[in-house]
C-alpha positions in Angstrom: -20.6 0.8 -43.0 -21.7 -1.2 -39.9 -19.1 -3.9 -40.7 -16.4 -1.2 -40.9 -17.4 0.2 -37.5 -17.3 -3.3 -36.0 -13.8 -3.9 -37.4 -12.5 -0.6 -36.1 -13.9 -1.3 -32.6 -12.4 -4.8 -32.6 -9.0 -3.5 -33.7 -8.8 -1.0 -30.9 -10.1 -3.5 -28.3 -7.4 -6.0 -29.3 -4.7 -3.5 -29.7 -5.0 -1.9 -26.2 -4.9 -4.7 -23.8 -5.0 -4.1 -20.1 -5.7 -6.7 -17.4 -8.5 -5.7 -15.0 -9.3 -7.4 -11.8 -12.0 -7.3 -9.2 -9.6 -5.4 -6.9 -9.7 -2.3 -9.1 -6.2 -2.9 -10.4 -5.5 -2.1 -14.1 -2.2 -3.6 -15.0 -1.0 -3.6 -18.6 -0.1 -7.0 -20.0 3.5 -6.2 -20.4 3.9 -5.7 -16.6 4.8 -9.1 -15.2 6.9 -8.6 -12.1 7.0 -6.5 -8.9 10.0 -6.0 -6.5 9.6 -4.7 -3.0 12.7 -3.8 -1.0 12.6 -4.0 2.7 11.2 -0.9 4.3 13.6 0.1 7.0 12.2 1.8 10.1 13.6 5.1 11.1 10.8 5.8 13.6 12.3 5.8 17.1 9.3 4.3 18.9 8.4 1.7 16.3 7.9 -1.9 17.2 11.0 -4.0 16.6 9.2 -6.1 13.9 7.6 -3.2 12.1 10.0 -3.2 9.2 9.5 -6.9 8.4 5.7 -6.8 9.2 5.0 -3.9 6.9 7.2 -5.2 4.0 5.5 -8.6 4.1 2.1 -7.0 4.2 2.9 -5.0 1.0 4.2 -8.1 -0.7 1.1 -10.1 0.4 -1.1 -7.3 -1.0 0.4 -7.6 -4.5 0.6 -11.4 -4.5 -3.0 -11.8 -3.4 -4.6 -9.1 -5.6 -2.5 -9.4 -8.8 -1.0 -12.1 -11.1 2.4 -10.4 -10.8 5.5 -12.4 -9.9 7.5 -11.2 -6.9 11.2 -10.8 -7.7 14.0 -9.7 -5.5 15.0 -6.7 -7.6 14.4 -4.9 -10.9 10.7 -5.7 -11.2 8.5 -4.0 -13.7 7.0 -2.3 -10.7 9.4 -1.4 -8.0 8.8 -0.3 -4.4 11.1 1.0 -1.8 10.9 3.3 1.2 11.0 3.6 4.9 8.8 3.8 8.0 9.2 7.4 9.1 6.8 7.8 12.0 5.2 5.6 14.7 3.4 7.7 17.3 0.9 7.2 20.1 -1.1 10.3 20.9 -4.1 11.0 23.2 -7.5 11.8 21.7 -11.0 12.2 23.2 -9.9 13.9 26.4 -12.5 13.5 29.1 -13.7 16.1 31.7 -11.0 15.0 34.2 -8.3 15.6 31.6 -7.6 12.0 31.0 -7.7 10.4 27.6 -10.5 8.0 26.8 -8.8 7.0 23.6 -5.3 6.8 22.3 -4.3 6.8 18.6 -1.5 4.8 17.0 -0.3 6.5 13.8 2.1 5.0 11.3 3.6 6.9 8.4 5.6 5.3 5.5 7.5 7.1 2.8 7.1 5.2 -0.5 9.1 5.5 -3.8 7.3 3.7 -6.7 8.9 3.2 -10.1 6.9 1.8 -13.0 9.6 0.8 -15.6 6.9 0.5 -18.3 5.4 4.0 -17.8 7.5 6.6 -16.0 4.5 9.0 -15.8 3.1 6.7 -13.1 6.1 7.0 -10.8 5.7 8.6 -7.5 7.4 9.4 -4.2 5.0 10.2 -1.3 4.1 9.7 2.3 1.2 7.5 3.4 -0.2 7.8 6.9 -2.9 5.9 8.7 -4.1 5.5 12.3 -6.3 3.5 14.5 -7.8 4.4 17.9 -7.9 2.2 21.0 -9.2 2.5 24.5 -6.7 4.2 26.8 -7.4 1.6 29.5 -5.8 -1.1 27.2 -2.1 -1.8 27.4 -0.5 -1.0 24.1 1.9 -3.9 24.4 -1.0 -6.4 24.5 -2.9 -5.1 21.5 0.0 -3.6 19.4 0.3 -6.5 16.9 -3.4 -6.3 16.1 -3.3 -2.5 15.7 -0.2 -2.7 13.4 -2.0 -5.4 11.3 -5.0 -3.1 10.9 -3.0 -0.1 10.0 -0.8 -2.1 7.6 -3.9 -3.3 5.8 -5.0 0.3 5.3 -1.5 1.6 4.3 -0.9 -1.2 1.8 -4.4 -0.7 0.2 -3.6 3.0 -0.2 -0.3 2.2 -1.8 -1.7 -0.5 -4.0 -4.5 1.8 -5.2 -2.1 4.7 -6.0 0.3 2.4 -7.9 -2.1 0.2 -10.0 -5.6 1.6 -9.8 -6.3 4.2 -12.4 -9.5 5.6 -10.9 
């Protein structure tokens, strides 16, 4: 009886293969490629390089945290979307009605298609922000703020697409 149980467990273990990584991604073995279309910016105040910067950050996330091959179109996993908001708002108003902090918020709309499992497809908005001292000139720190927000956004998108937590 013990031998039969071992054989059954081994059968199921070999039959249901999924690749796991230290990043939390669980990608089935039959998924080999990812395609990421350029995310166009429709946010009026967005940095001129925002479209390219975000798209490259998302590509880098998948290349560095998975073994998937990046293809130009028709990947097993497909991403497309747009940058829909890029706003600076005041937060932490002081007694003299001036802002101690400003907040840069970026929102992206993402459409994800998993050609191997349609139940995992989604279309949703992701939004992240970072605060900075109002005494700082946005133009001089903007690239760093964008990089920080892009890291958060791409991690959120990555987790939703390939982490089955």
